[in-house]
Residue frames as a rotation matrix with the C-alpha (Angstrom) as fourth column:
MET 1
0.128 -0.138 -0.982 57.91
0.773 -0.607 0.186 -13.53
-0.621 -0.783 0.029 -28.44
SER 2
0.905 0.277 0.324 57.71
0.421 -0.697 -0.581 -10.04
0.065 0.662 -0.747 -29.88
PHE 3
0.093 -0.879 0.467 60.59
0.535 -0.351 -0.768 -7.78
0.839 0.322 0.438 -30.74
HIS 4
0.235 0.056 0.970 59.64
-0.539 -0.824 0.178 -5.53
0.809 -0.565 -0.163 -27.81
GLY 5
0.972 0.138 0.190 59.81
-0.235 0.538 0.810 -8.44
0.010 -0.832 0.555 -25.38
LEU 6
0.547 -0.837 -0.017 63.28
0.796 0.526 -0.299 -9.41
0.259 0.150 0.954 -26.60
HIS 7
-0.020 -0.540 0.842 64.44
0.200 -0.827 -0.525 -5.83
0.980 0.158 0.124 -26.42
ARG 8
0.564 0.303 0.768 63.09
-0.637 -0.432 0.638 -5.41
0.525 -0.849 -0.051 -22.88
ASP 9
0.974 -0.218 -0.055 64.75
0.212 0.807 0.551 -8.65
-0.075 -0.549 0.832 -21.71
ARG 10
0.267 -0.929 0.256 68.07
0.795 0.062 -0.604 -7.61
0.545 0.364 0.755 -23.23
LEU 11
0.100 -0.192 0.976 67.88
-0.248 -0.955 -0.163 -4.23
0.964 -0.226 -0.143 -21.47
LEU 12
0.830 0.263 0.492 67.24
-0.530 0.096 0.843 -5.90
0.174 -0.960 0.219 -18.12
ASP 13
0.805 -0.577 -0.138 70.14
0.584 0.812 0.011 -8.30
0.106 -0.090 0.990 -18.63
ASP 14
-0.054 -0.872 0.486 72.52
0.627 -0.408 -0.663 -5.35
0.777 0.269 0.569 -19.02
ASP 15
0.431 0.295 0.853 71.17
-0.369 -0.805 0.465 -3.50
0.823 -0.515 -0.238 -15.98
PRO 16
-0.618 -0.764 -0.187 73.49
-0.124 0.329 -0.936 -3.86
0.776 -0.555 -0.298 -12.92
GLN 17
-0.541 0.479 0.692 70.62
-0.833 -0.194 -0.517 -3.32
-0.113 -0.856 0.504 -10.45
TRP 18
0.551 0.766 -0.330 68.60
-0.814 0.581 -0.009 -6.06
0.185 0.274 0.944 -12.12
GLU 19
0.111 -0.605 -0.789 71.59
-0.158 0.773 -0.615 -8.39
0.981 0.192 -0.010 -11.97
ARG 20
-0.837 -0.413 0.360 72.05
-0.383 -0.027 -0.923 -7.72
0.391 -0.910 -0.136 -8.22
LEU 21
-0.104 0.893 0.438 68.36
-0.971 0.003 -0.238 -8.32
-0.214 -0.451 0.867 -7.59
MET 22
0.642 0.335 -0.690 68.39
-0.576 0.804 -0.146 -11.56
0.506 0.491 0.709 -9.56
GLN 23
-0.349 -0.845 -0.405 71.53
-0.175 0.484 -0.858 -12.69
0.921 -0.228 -0.317 -7.71
LYS 24
-0.709 0.163 0.686 69.73
-0.705 -0.122 -0.699 -12.16
-0.030 -0.979 0.202 -4.37
VAL 25
0.368 0.930 -0.005 66.75
-0.924 0.365 -0.116 -14.18
-0.106 0.047 0.993 -5.57
VAL 26
0.469 -0.238 -0.851 68.92
-0.364 0.825 -0.431 -17.04
0.805 0.512 0.301 -6.82
THR 27
-0.512 -0.808 -0.294 71.11
-0.021 0.354 -0.935 -17.23
0.859 -0.472 -0.198 -3.71
ALA 28
-0.237 0.489 0.839 68.33
-0.939 -0.338 -0.068 -16.70
0.250 -0.804 0.540 -1.15
PRO 29
-0.973 -0.079 0.218 67.66
-0.151 0.928 -0.339 -19.80
-0.175 -0.363 -0.915 0.95
ARG 30
-0.479 0.839 -0.258 64.48
-0.301 0.119 0.946 -21.50
0.825 0.531 0.196 -0.15
GLN 31
-0.558 0.456 0.694 61.69
-0.767 0.037 -0.641 -21.75
-0.318 -0.889 0.329 2.38
PRO 32
-0.920 0.330 0.212 59.74
0.373 0.902 0.215 -25.00
-0.120 0.277 -0.953 2.29
GLN 33
-0.604 0.773 0.194 56.33
-0.340 -0.471 0.814 -24.36
0.721 0.426 0.547 0.81
SER 34
-0.705 0.387 0.594 53.69
-0.624 0.060 -0.779 -24.35
-0.337 -0.920 0.199 3.50
VAL 35
-0.674 0.558 -0.484 51.37
0.098 0.718 0.690 -27.28
0.732 0.417 -0.539 3.45
HIS 36
0.036 0.769 0.638 48.07
-0.767 -0.388 0.511 -26.92
0.641 -0.508 0.576 5.20
ASP 37
-0.921 -0.337 0.194 48.20
-0.371 0.614 -0.697 -28.77
0.116 -0.714 -0.691 8.47
THR 38
-0.084 0.937 -0.339 45.33
-0.545 0.241 0.803 -31.22
0.834 0.252 0.490 8.50
THR 39
-0.719 -0.172 -0.674 46.08
0.406 0.682 -0.608 -32.68
0.564 -0.710 -0.421 11.90
PRO 40
0.366 0.924 -0.107 43.18
0.614 -0.154 0.774 -32.36
0.699 -0.349 -0.624 14.32
GLN 41
-0.381 -0.423 0.822 43.42
-0.260 -0.805 -0.534 -29.38
0.887 -0.417 0.197 16.64
PRO 42
-0.855 0.101 -0.509 42.97
0.507 0.373 -0.777 -29.70
0.111 -0.922 -0.371 20.39
ALA 43
0.059 0.998 0.010 39.47
0.950 -0.059 0.308 -28.86
0.308 -0.009 -0.951 21.55
GLN 44
0.164 -0.016 -0.986 40.66
0.637 -0.762 0.118 -25.70
-0.753 -0.648 -0.115 23.33
LYS 45
-0.803 -0.521 -0.290 42.04
0.112 -0.609 0.785 -24.22
-0.586 0.597 0.547 20.11
VAL 46
-0.749 0.573 0.332 38.95
0.493 0.146 0.858 -25.07
0.443 0.806 -0.392 18.07
ALA 47
0.098 0.846 -0.524 36.54
0.995 -0.085 0.049 -23.87
-0.003 -0.526 -0.850 20.75
GLY 48
-0.128 -0.218 -0.968 38.12
0.452 -0.881 0.139 -20.42
-0.883 -0.420 0.211 20.72
LEU 49
-0.939 -0.225 0.260 37.61
0.322 -0.310 0.895 -19.93
-0.121 0.924 0.363 17.00
ARG 50
-0.315 0.852 -0.418 34.72
-0.363 -0.515 -0.777 -17.78
-0.877 -0.092 0.471 15.82
LYS 51
0.189 0.460 0.868 32.39
0.748 0.505 -0.431 -18.74
-0.636 0.731 -0.249 13.06
ALA 52
-0.763 -0.430 0.482 32.93
0.646 -0.517 0.562 -16.90
0.008 0.740 0.672 9.82
ASP 53
-0.536 0.567 -0.625 31.04
-0.112 -0.782 -0.614 -13.64
-0.837 -0.259 0.482 9.59
PRO 54
0.163 0.645 0.746 28.09
0.801 0.355 -0.482 -13.75
-0.576 0.677 -0.459 7.21
VAL 55
-0.613 -0.366 0.700 28.29
0.747 -0.557 0.363 -11.55
0.257 0.746 0.615 4.15
ASN 56
-0.286 0.467 -0.837 27.07
0.544 -0.640 -0.543 -8.05
-0.789 -0.611 -0.071 4.89
TYR 57
-0.735 0.213 -0.644 25.57
-0.599 -0.650 0.468 -7.26
-0.319 0.730 0.605 1.51
LEU 58
0.245 0.948 0.203 22.35
-0.621 0.315 -0.718 -8.34
-0.745 0.050 0.666 -0.13
LEU 59
-0.696 -0.461 0.550 22.74
0.032 0.746 0.665 -11.56
-0.717 0.481 -0.505 -2.10
PRO 60
-0.837 0.371 -0.402 21.02
-0.504 -0.237 0.830 -11.91
0.212 0.898 0.386 -5.50
ALA 61
-0.562 0.654 -0.507 18.67
0.506 0.757 0.414 -14.61
0.654 -0.024 -0.756 -4.16
SER 62
-0.464 0.364 -0.808 17.71
0.764 -0.296 -0.573 -12.31
-0.448 -0.883 -0.141 -1.29
ASN 63
-0.808 0.150 -0.569 17.03
-0.326 -0.919 0.221 -9.48
-0.490 0.365 0.792 -3.70
ARG 64
-0.734 0.571 -0.369 14.73
-0.178 0.362 0.915 -11.76
0.656 0.737 -0.164 -5.73
TRP 65
-0.449 0.566 -0.691 12.97
0.852 0.505 -0.140 -12.78
0.269 -0.652 -0.709 -2.52
LEU 66
-0.659 0.161 -0.734 12.50
0.319 -0.824 -0.467 -9.12
-0.681 -0.542 0.492 -1.54
THR 67
-0.804 0.338 -0.489 10.96
-0.584 -0.601 0.546 -8.24
-0.109 0.725 0.680 -4.88
SER 68
-0.672 0.593 -0.444 8.61
0.227 0.735 0.639 -11.24
0.705 0.329 -0.629 -4.61
LEU 69
-0.570 0.451 -0.686 7.09
0.769 -0.001 -0.640 -9.76
-0.289 -0.892 -0.347 -1.44
PRO 70
0.481 0.760 0.436 4.19
0.817 -0.569 0.090 -7.29
0.316 0.313 -0.895 -1.60
ARG 71
-0.114 -0.587 0.802 5.50
0.281 -0.793 -0.541 -3.71
0.953 0.164 0.256 -1.52
GLU 72
0.441 0.405 0.801 3.84
-0.521 -0.611 0.596 -2.92
0.731 -0.680 -0.058 1.79
VAL 73
0.982 -0.082 0.168 5.71
-0.098 0.543 0.834 -5.69
-0.159 -0.836 0.525 3.65
ARG 74
0.531 -0.847 0.031 9.15
0.464 0.260 -0.847 -5.39
0.709 0.464 0.531 2.05
PRO 75
0.776 -0.275 -0.568 11.67
0.518 -0.237 0.822 -4.78
-0.360 -0.932 -0.041 4.85
LEU 76
0.654 -0.505 0.563 13.64
0.400 -0.401 -0.824 -2.07
0.642 0.764 -0.060 3.04
THR 77
0.584 -0.461 0.669 15.10
-0.729 -0.661 0.181 -0.44
0.359 -0.593 -0.721 6.15
LEU 78
0.677 -0.310 0.668 16.17
-0.265 0.744 0.614 -3.85
-0.687 -0.592 0.421 7.42
ALA 79
0.748 -0.377 0.547 17.71
0.656 0.542 -0.524 -4.65
-0.099 0.751 0.653 4.03
THR 80
0.647 -0.500 0.575 19.60
-0.044 -0.778 -0.627 -1.36
0.761 0.381 -0.525 4.03
LYS 81
0.383 -0.478 0.790 20.94
-0.892 -0.414 0.182 -1.54
0.240 -0.775 -0.585 7.58
TYR 82
-0.166 -0.383 0.909 21.23
-0.647 0.737 0.192 -5.32
-0.744 -0.557 -0.370 8.08
PRO 83
0.170 0.257 -0.951 21.45
-0.958 0.268 -0.099 -7.10
0.230 0.928 0.292 4.72
ARG 84
-0.811 -0.505 -0.294 22.87
-0.423 0.855 -0.301 -10.23
0.404 -0.120 -0.907 6.40
ILE 85
-0.661 0.653 0.368 19.58
-0.207 0.312 -0.927 -10.62
-0.721 -0.690 -0.071 8.31
VAL 86
0.298 0.760 -0.577 17.56
-0.816 -0.110 -0.567 -10.31
-0.495 0.640 0.588 5.09
ASN 87
-0.311 -0.489 -0.815 19.84
-0.815 0.578 -0.035 -12.97
0.489 0.654 -0.578 3.55
LEU 88
-0.991 -0.074 0.112 18.98
-0.126 0.798 -0.589 -15.33
-0.046 -0.598 -0.800 6.41
LEU 89
-0.247 0.968 0.037 15.26
-0.402 -0.068 -0.913 -14.55
-0.882 -0.240 0.406 6.23
ALA 90
0.226 0.282 -0.932 15.26
-0.973 0.030 -0.227 -15.24
-0.036 0.959 0.282 2.50
GLN 91
-0.655 -0.572 -0.494 17.11
-0.579 0.800 -0.158 -18.50
0.485 0.182 -0.855 3.11
HIS 92
-0.970 0.238 0.058 14.67
0.116 0.653 -0.749 -19.69
-0.216 -0.719 -0.661 5.79
TRP 93
-0.599 0.780 -0.178 11.45
-0.783 -0.618 -0.075 -18.26
-0.168 0.094 0.981 4.31
ASN 94
0.046 0.656 -0.754 10.11
-0.739 0.530 0.416 -21.58
0.672 0.538 0.509 2.98
ASP 95
-0.456 -0.177 -0.872 11.09
0.433 0.812 -0.391 -23.54
0.777 -0.556 -0.294 6.10
HIS 96
0.336 0.768 0.545 8.29
-0.033 -0.569 0.822 -22.44
0.941 -0.294 -0.166 8.40
ASP 97
0.837 -0.043 -0.546 9.75
0.535 0.274 0.799 -23.74
0.115 -0.961 0.253 11.65
ALA 98
-0.159 -0.983 -0.091 13.20
0.986 -0.163 0.036 -22.29
-0.050 -0.084 0.995 10.96
CYS 99
-0.445 0.032 0.895 11.78
0.360 -0.909 0.211 -18.94
0.820 0.417 0.393 9.87
ALA 100
0.656 0.735 0.171 9.48
0.076 -0.289 0.954 -18.70
0.751 -0.614 -0.245 12.89
ALA 101
0.606 -0.523 -0.599 12.41
0.783 0.258 0.567 -19.50
-0.142 -0.812 0.566 15.17
PHE 102
-0.439 -0.815 0.378 14.53
0.867 -0.495 -0.060 -16.88
0.237 0.302 0.924 13.42
PHE 103
0.042 0.543 0.839 11.84
0.094 -0.838 0.537 -14.22
0.995 0.056 -0.086 13.92
GLY 104
0.910 0.299 -0.288 11.79
0.276 0.084 0.957 -15.16
0.311 -0.950 -0.007 17.61
HIS 105
0.158 -0.949 -0.273 15.56
0.977 0.111 0.180 -14.88
-0.140 -0.296 0.945 17.75
LEU 106
-0.474 -0.342 0.812 15.42
0.598 -0.801 0.011 -11.43
0.647 0.491 0.584 16.17
LEU 107
0.103 0.688 0.719 12.66
-0.079 -0.714 0.695 -10.03
0.991 -0.129 -0.019 18.36
PHE 108
0.957 0.285 0.053 13.49
-0.086 0.103 0.991 -11.43
0.277 -0.953 0.123 21.80
ASP 109
0.121 -0.956 0.266 16.73
-0.733 -0.267 -0.625 -10.73
0.669 -0.120 -0.734 23.67
ARG 110
0.862 0.159 -0.481 17.92
0.112 0.866 0.487 -13.96
0.494 -0.474 0.729 25.23
ARG 111
-0.071 -0.974 -0.214 21.35
0.675 0.111 -0.730 -12.62
0.735 -0.196 0.650 26.23
GLY 112
0.465 0.407 -0.786 20.02
0.883 -0.281 0.377 -9.78
-0.067 -0.869 -0.490 28.35
ASN 113
0.051 -0.514 -0.856 22.35
0.364 -0.789 0.495 -7.00
-0.930 -0.337 0.147 27.27
ARG 114
-0.401 -0.160 0.902 21.46
0.913 0.016 0.408 -6.31
-0.079 0.987 0.139 23.65
GLN 115
-0.900 0.010 -0.435 20.87
-0.007 -1.000 -0.008 -2.77
-0.435 -0.004 0.900 22.39
GLY 116
0.027 0.949 0.315 18.02
0.510 0.258 -0.821 -3.78
-0.860 0.183 -0.477 20.12
PHE 117
-0.417 -0.090 0.905 16.95
0.904 -0.144 0.402 -2.55
0.094 0.986 0.141 16.71
SER 118
-0.975 0.173 -0.140 15.86
-0.169 -0.985 -0.037 0.95
-0.144 -0.013 0.989 15.81
VAL 119
-0.228 0.972 0.061 12.11
-0.264 -0.001 -0.964 1.58
-0.937 -0.236 0.257 15.66
ALA 120
0.224 0.310 -0.924 12.11
-0.947 -0.155 -0.282 1.48
-0.231 0.938 0.258 11.84
VAL 121
-0.605 -0.519 -0.603 13.99
-0.646 0.764 -0.010 -1.83
0.466 0.384 -0.797 11.67
LYS 122
-0.908 0.312 0.281 11.87
-0.016 0.643 -0.765 -3.44
-0.420 -0.699 -0.579 14.39
SER 123
0.014 0.945 -0.326 8.75
-0.568 -0.261 -0.781 -2.26
-0.823 0.196 0.533 12.56
ASP 124
-0.069 -0.134 -0.988 10.00
-0.968 0.250 0.034 -3.90
0.243 0.959 -0.147 9.35
ILE 125
-0.915 -0.348 -0.205 10.58
-0.285 0.916 -0.282 -7.17
0.286 -0.199 -0.937 11.21
LEU 126
-0.657 0.722 0.218 7.15
-0.069 0.230 -0.971 -7.11
-0.751 -0.653 -0.102 12.91
ILE 127
0.177 0.720 -0.671 5.30
-0.823 -0.265 -0.502 -6.33
-0.539 0.641 0.546 9.65
LEU 128
-0.273 -0.366 -0.890 7.18
-0.833 0.552 0.028 -9.09
0.481 0.749 -0.456 7.85
GLN 129
-0.990 -0.075 0.123 6.53
-0.133 0.802 -0.582 -11.53
-0.055 -0.592 -0.804 10.68
GLU 130
-0.270 0.962 0.022 2.81
-0.357 -0.079 -0.931 -10.73
-0.894 -0.260 0.365 10.59
TYR 131
0.231 0.286 -0.930 2.77
-0.971 0.010 -0.238 -11.30
-0.058 0.958 0.280 6.83
PHE 132
-0.675 -0.575 -0.461 4.68
-0.587 0.798 -0.136 -14.55
0.446 0.179 -0.877 7.28
LEU 133
-0.881 0.345 0.325 2.22
-0.076 0.573 -0.816 -15.86
-0.467 -0.743 -0.479 9.88
HIS 134
0.038 0.988 -0.152 -0.86
-0.354 -0.129 -0.926 -14.94
-0.934 0.089 0.345 7.84
SER 135
0.186 0.005 -0.983 0.45
-0.983 -0.008 -0.186 -16.03
-0.009 1.000 0.003 4.45
THR 136
-0.866 -0.497 0.057 1.28
-0.500 0.864 -0.060 -19.50
-0.019 -0.081 -0.997 5.71
PRO 137
-0.215 0.821 -0.529 -1.37
-0.352 0.440 0.826 -22.12
0.911 0.363 0.194 4.88
LYS 138
0.281 0.399 0.872 -3.40
-0.953 0.010 0.303 -23.15
0.112 -0.917 0.384 7.91
GLY 139
0.962 0.083 0.262 -2.01
-0.162 0.942 0.295 -26.22
-0.222 -0.326 0.919 9.56
ALA 140
0.605 -0.796 0.008 1.42
0.395 0.291 -0.872 -25.82
0.692 0.530 0.490 8.00
TYR 141
-0.328 -0.709 0.624 2.64
-0.250 -0.572 -0.781 -23.54
0.911 -0.413 0.010 10.73
HIS 142
0.543 0.406 -0.735 2.71
0.596 0.431 0.678 -24.77
0.592 -0.806 -0.008 14.30
SER 143
0.487 -0.334 0.807 3.58
-0.469 -0.879 -0.081 -22.04
0.737 -0.339 -0.585 16.75
THR 144
0.044 -0.556 -0.830 6.33
0.666 0.636 -0.390 -22.84
0.745 -0.536 0.398 19.21
ILE 145
-0.551 -0.189 0.813 5.71
-0.319 -0.852 -0.414 -19.66
0.771 -0.487 0.409 21.22
GLY 146
0.109 0.588 0.802 4.68
-0.957 -0.155 0.244 -20.34
0.267 -0.794 0.546 24.80
ARG 147
0.747 0.128 -0.653 5.86
-0.084 0.992 0.098 -23.95
0.660 -0.018 0.751 24.87
């Protein structure tokens, strides 16, 4: 320990306020340390919980995926306004069925009361979807639209 540390400790020991504070800490009743409860929760409690929100910034893997796309199809407006969607697209890009389903989820309102995307964002999604459908090897993609 350095000279300064000893000096500082000695000053605190002689300080009446420090002594009162330390006395409160020493005499305070100890709370049992919380242990995470691992008992199963009733279904009603679990059902009411929301899923964790996805990160709302562009992940490094998503950025690499964006730069791998041709410039004319890069969804830059989508990436700026909804980076979490670009993260999911990048994640599903090589899984053709999952990516096609995700495009469908983005473009079609199944809940009936959604505001929808701005024209620029929707345009980004449509251009990217078109690129996705045409860049996929024939026979690898089986459309599920209309089934």
